[in-house]
C-alpha positions as CSV (number, residue, x, y, z in Angstrom):
1,M,40.0,-4.9,-129.6
2,D,42.5,-3.0,-130.7
3,D,41.8,1.2,-130.9
4,A,40.9,1.1,-135.1
5,S,38.3,-1.8,-133.9
6,R,37.3,0.3,-130.9
7,E,36.9,3.4,-132.7
8,C,34.7,1.6,-135.6
9,L,32.0,-0.4,-133.0
10,T,31.6,2.9,-131.4
11,D,31.0,5.2,-134.9
12,R,28.5,2.8,-135.1
13,L,26.9,2.6,-132.0
14,E,26.8,6.4,-132.5
15,E,25.1,5.7,-135.6
16,V,22.6,3.7,-133.5
17,A,21.9,5.9,-130.9
18,G,21.6,8.5,-133.5
19,F,18.9,7.0,-134.6
20,M,17.1,6.3,-131.7
21,V,17.3,10.2,-130.9
22,T,15.6,11.2,-133.9
23,S,13.3,9.3,-133.8
24,A,12.6,10.3,-130.4
25,R,11.7,13.4,-131.9
26,G,10.4,13.0,-134.7
27,L,7.3,10.8,-133.2
28,L,6.7,13.6,-130.8
29,D,4.7,15.2,-134.8
30,E,4.7,11.5,-136.6
31,P,1.0,9.6,-136.0
32,A,1.8,7.7,-132.8
33,G,1.9,4.5,-134.9
34,Y,5.2,5.1,-135.8
35,G,7.2,4.3,-132.8
36,P,6.9,0.3,-132.9
37,F,8.1,0.5,-136.7
38,R,11.1,3.0,-135.2
39,L,11.7,0.4,-132.7
40,I,11.8,-2.4,-134.7
41,D,14.1,-0.2,-137.0
42,A,16.1,0.1,-134.1
43,T,16.4,-3.2,-132.9
44,R,17.9,-4.2,-136.5
45,R,20.2,-1.3,-136.7
46,L,21.5,-2.9,-133.2
47,L,21.7,-6.2,-134.2
48,M,23.5,-5.8,-137.2
49,V,25.7,-3.6,-135.0
50,L,26.1,-6.7,-133.0
51,D,27.3,-9.4,-135.5
52,G,29.4,-7.3,-137.2
53,E,31.6,-7.4,-134.2
54,G,31.4,-10.5,-133.6
55,L,29.2,-10.4,-130.7
56,S,26.1,-12.7,-131.8
57,S,24.1,-16.0,-130.6
58,P,21.9,-18.3,-132.3
59,A,19.6,-16.7,-130.2
60,L,20.4,-13.3,-131.8
61,D,20.7,-14.7,-135.0
62,G,17.5,-16.0,-134.9
63,L,16.1,-12.5,-133.4
64,R,17.5,-11.1,-136.6
65,E,16.6,-13.3,-139.2
66,R,12.8,-12.5,-138.3
67,V,13.1,-8.2,-137.4
68,D,15.3,-8.1,-141.0
69,D,11.7,-9.5,-142.6
70,W,9.8,-7.4,-140.4
71,E,9.3,-5.0,-144.5
72,S,8.1,-7.6,-146.6
73,K,5.1,-8.9,-144.0
74,G,2.7,-6.3,-145.5
75,L,2.5,-4.7,-141.9
76,G,0.4,-1.3,-142.6
77,D,-2.1,-3.2,-141.1
78,A,-2.1,-3.3,-137.4
79,D,-3.5,-6.2,-136.2
80,V,-1.1,-8.2,-138.7
81,F,1.8,-6.0,-137.0
82,R,0.6,-6.4,-133.9
83,A,1.0,-10.9,-133.7
84,Y,3.8,-10.7,-135.7
85,L,5.4,-8.4,-132.2
86,D,3.7,-11.2,-130.6
87,D,5.6,-13.7,-132.3
88,L,8.9,-11.7,-131.4
89,V,7.9,-11.3,-127.7
90,L,7.0,-15.2,-128.3
91,S,10.3,-16.0,-129.7
92,L,12.6,-14.0,-127.4
93,L,11.2,-16.1,-124.6
94,D,11.6,-19.7,-126.0
95,D,14.9,-18.9,-126.4
């Protein structure tokens, strides 16, 4: 990996880390239910970085498709979100 590519990757990973740290701080004052949403968003961001660097796999691609689609699932309902997360966990075991 050349220096420019390494710097780009570092910048992208710093952005994900920054999101995670600011999310952790925000969660101290936000409803507890925001935590799972923030973790799914952090997962999505990390998978985007990996994909952008060509560091993906069929399993990660499948996970990314499922994670990319989370906002369209109507996950404001706790039971729907729980079922969605259960499905994600099970999909990891299948791959």
